[in-house]
Structures are given as C-alpha cells and as structure tokens.
C-alpha positions as a LaTeX table, in Angstrom:
\begin{tabular}{lrrr}
\hline
Residue & $x$ (\AA) & $y$ (\AA) & $z$ (\AA) \\
\hline
Met1 & 14.75 & 25.98 & $-19.48$ \\
Arg2 & 15.96 & 25.07 & $-15.75$ \\
Leu3 & 14.54 & 22.87 & $-13.81$ \\
Leu4 & 14.51 & 21.45 & $-10.67$ \\
Leu5 & 13.01 & 18.00 & $-10.03$ \\
Asp6 & 11.13 & 16.84 & $-6.92$ \\
Thr7 & 12.81 & 14.32 & $-4.85$ \\
His8 & 10.46 & 11.34 & $-6.31$ \\
Leu9 & 11.27 & 12.65 & $-9.61$ \\
Leu10 & 14.90 & 11.91 & $-9.20$ \\
Val11 & 15.51 & 8.72 & $-7.94$ \\
Trp12 & 12.65 & 7.84 & $-10.91$ \\
Val13 & 14.76 & 9.33 & $-12.95$ \\
Ala14 & 17.83 & 7.56 & $-11.54$ \\
Ile15 & 16.19 & 4.12 & $-10.25$ \\
Phe16 & 12.93 & 3.58 & $-11.42$ \\
Pro17 & 12.82 & 5.27 & $-15.19$ \\
His18 & 9.95 & 3.26 & $-15.75$ \\
Arg19 & 7.41 & 4.77 & $-13.22$ \\
Leu20 & 8.12 & 8.42 & $-14.80$ \\
Ser21 & 5.19 & 9.84 & $-17.36$ \\
Glu22 & 5.69 & 10.42 & $-20.80$ \\
Ala23 & 5.64 & 13.93 & $-20.36$ \\
Ala24 & 8.21 & 13.71 & $-17.36$ \\
Arg25 & 10.63 & 11.23 & $-19.55$ \\
Ala26 & 10.67 & 13.88 & $-22.15$ \\
Ile27 & 11.39 & 16.60 & $-20.23$ \\
Val28 & 14.26 & 15.27 & $-18.73$ \\
Thr29 & 15.86 & 13.38 & $-21.94$ \\
Asp30 & 15.41 & 16.89 & $-24.32$ \\
Arg31 & 19.23 & 17.63 & $-24.37$ \\
His32 & 18.27 & 21.71 & $-23.83$ \\
Asn33 & 17.04 & 21.64 & $-20.21$ \\
Glu34 & 19.34 & 21.97 & $-17.05$ \\
Leu35 & 17.97 & 19.68 & $-15.07$ \\
Leu36 & 19.01 & 20.70 & $-10.94$ \\
Phe37 & 18.37 & 18.83 & $-7.59$ \\
Ser38 & 18.22 & 20.16 & $-4.54$ \\
Ala39 & 20.87 & 19.70 & $-1.84$ \\
Ala40 & 17.59 & 19.16 & 0.41 \\
Ser41 & 16.91 & 16.07 & $-1.24$ \\
Ile42 & 19.83 & 14.50 & $-1.26$ \\
Trp43 & 19.06 & 15.53 & 2.29 \\
Glu44 & 15.88 & 13.86 & 2.66 \\
Leu45 & 16.64 & 11.14 & 1.24 \\
Thr46 & 19.38 & 10.30 & 4.03 \\
Ile47 & 16.99 & 10.83 & 6.38 \\
Lys48 & 14.56 & 8.45 & 5.05 \\
Ser49 & 17.04 & 5.70 & 4.68 \\
Thr50 & 18.04 & 6.18 & 7.98 \\
Leu51 & 14.81 & 5.47 & 9.52 \\
Glu52 & 14.48 & 2.22 & 6.62 \\
Arg53 & 11.47 & 4.38 & 5.10 \\
Asn54 & 10.49 & 1.39 & 1.70 \\
Asp55 & 9.99 & 3.76 & $-0.64$ \\
Phe56 & 12.87 & 5.66 & $-0.28$ \\
Arg57 & 15.52 & 2.15 & 0.20 \\
Ile58 & 17.86 & 3.56 & $-2.11$ \\
Asp59 & 21.99 & 4.69 & $-1.11$ \\
Pro60 & 21.99 & 8.30 & $-1.08$ \\
Arg61 & 25.63 & 8.80 & $-1.45$ \\
His62 & 24.93 & 6.77 & $-4.97$ \\
Leu63 & 21.99 & 8.82 & $-5.97$ \\
Leu64 & 24.15 & 11.59 & $-5.62$ \\
Gln65 & 27.60 & 10.34 & $-8.10$ \\
Gly66 & 24.89 & 8.89 & $-10.28$ \\
Leu67 & 23.23 & 12.58 & $-10.88$ \\
Leu68 & 26.51 & 14.60 & $-10.87$ \\
Asp69 & 27.68 & 11.90 & $-13.04$ \\
Asn70 & 24.98 & 12.18 & $-15.52$ \\
Gly71 & 25.14 & 15.87 & $-15.67$ \\
Phe72 & 22.54 & 17.68 & $-12.96$ \\
Thr73 & 23.57 & 20.43 & $-11.33$ \\
Glu74 & 23.14 & 21.01 & $-7.63$ \\
Leu75 & 21.51 & 23.73 & $-6.14$ \\
Pro76 & 22.41 & 24.61 & $-1.95$ \\
Val77 & 19.87 & 25.58 & 0.32 \\
Thr78 & 20.32 & 29.03 & 1.25 \\
Ser79 & 18.79 & 31.13 & 3.84 \\
Arg80 & 16.82 & 33.24 & 1.05 \\
His81 & 15.49 & 30.11 & $-0.39$ \\
Gly82 & 14.48 & 29.33 & 4.12 \\
Leu83 & 13.04 & 32.53 & 3.83 \\
Thr84 & 10.97 & 32.28 & 1.21 \\
Val85 & 8.78 & 29.17 & 2.61 \\
Asp86 & 7.24 & 32.10 & 4.77 \\
Val87 & 5.12 & 33.10 & 1.23 \\
Leu88 & 3.45 & 29.82 & 0.71 \\
Pro89 & 0.10 & 29.40 & 2.00 \\
Leu90 & $-0.36$ & 25.67 & 3.97 \\
Leu91 & $-1.81$ & 23.54 & 1.01 \\
His92 & 1.20 & 20.99 & 1.54 \\
Lys93 & 3.03 & 19.43 & 5.05 \\
Asp94 & 5.80 & 18.22 & 3.33 \\
Leu95 & 8.92 & 20.38 & 4.32 \\
Phe96 & 10.67 & 19.52 & 2.04 \\
Asp97 & 8.72 & 19.98 & $-0.81$ \\
Arg98 & 8.05 & 23.41 & 0.50 \\
Leu99 & 11.62 & 24.26 & 0.13 \\
Leu100 & 12.11 & 22.71 & $-3.22$ \\
Leu101 & 9.29 & 25.06 & $-4.30$ \\
Ala102 & 10.45 & 28.34 & $-2.14$ \\
Gln103 & 14.17 & 27.31 & $-4.03$ \\
Ala104 & 12.19 & 27.43 & $-7.80$ \\
Ile105 & 10.45 & 30.37 & $-6.98$ \\
Ser106 & 13.68 & 32.00 & $-5.27$ \\
Glu107 & 15.60 & 31.51 & $-8.18$ \\
Gly108 & 13.14 & 32.14 & $-10.88$ \\
Ile109 & 12.89 & 28.24 & $-12.05$ \\
Leu110 & 10.32 & 25.35 & $-12.76$ \\
Leu111 & 10.13 & 22.56 & $-10.39$ \\
Leu112 & 8.44 & 19.20 & $-11.25$ \\
Thr113 & 6.96 & 17.21 & $-9.26$ \\
Ser114 & 5.27 & 14.59 & $-9.02$ \\
Asp115 & 2.93 & 14.69 & $-6.24$ \\
Ala116 & $-0.72$ & 16.77 & $-7.28$ \\
Gln117 & $-0.75$ & 18.36 & $-3.59$ \\
Leu118 & 2.54 & 19.98 & $-4.18$ \\
Ala119 & 1.61 & 21.25 & $-7.94$ \\
Arg120 & $-1.68$ & 22.84 & $-6.19$ \\
Tyr121 & 0.27 & 25.81 & $-5.11$ \\
Pro122 & 0.17 & 28.80 & $-7.01$ \\
Gly123 & 3.59 & 29.58 & $-8.86$ \\
Pro124 & 6.70 & 27.55 & $-11.27$ \\
Val125 & 5.75 & 24.60 & $-10.43$ \\
Arg126 & 4.57 & 21.57 & $-12.78$ \\
Leu127 & 2.92 & 18.24 & $-12.03$ \\
Val128 & 3.70 & 15.58 & $-14.70$ \\
\hline
\end{tabular}
C-alpha cells in the first residue's frame, strides 16, 4: 500500500521512534508498504526550523537525506494538488496538513497522521 506520512510522523519515524504508536510502528515497518513524504513537509520543517520553533528543532536537510537513504519516496507538490485543496471543508486550518490531504486524495494514497483533527476529514486519512 502507498502511504503518505504527515510531517509529525516523518519526524517521529526518523528521530523519535519511541513516540510512534504501536499501530504506526507496525505500518511503517511493514515492507509491503511504500512510504512517501511530501515536498510540502520538508518545506514546512524548513520554515519552522528558521522560526526556531521548539517542536521542530531538526535539520530538514539531514531529515531529507535520511528519508531518501531509507527508501522513502518523495511526492512533489503539483498544481493539481493545490486545486484539490478547495474541495476540503474547513475542518483544519493548518495549510500544510490540508495540502497533504489534497495530495493523498489526488494520488489515491492513504495519509497517515497523528493529528486527530486532521483525521476528522472524510477520505483517505487514518489516525495512527
């Protein structure tokens, strides 16, 4: 199964694996799953790192290289993804999370998230 991980899950997988739920750990270690990350997540982490946010104190360049080295596939952001955002109800104001869900919808893949608010959306999103 093709799975897109939200930004928090990417950070947890790469740096803080002890924060993953058992369900998340089982999914990301299942070799039958193709794990994807969005270019939007790297963009988000770069912005938050520049703002020196305590909850995102990581080097996005190292994270990117680690994801690629560990077999993750990068999902670029396209115009189609941007246009898909307009079909989403305004349940969540985080623009990056809304873009990730739009990517999952557009690409026919499942978005995994640790964010209960994001998981309220109908469509291909699962709380883990």
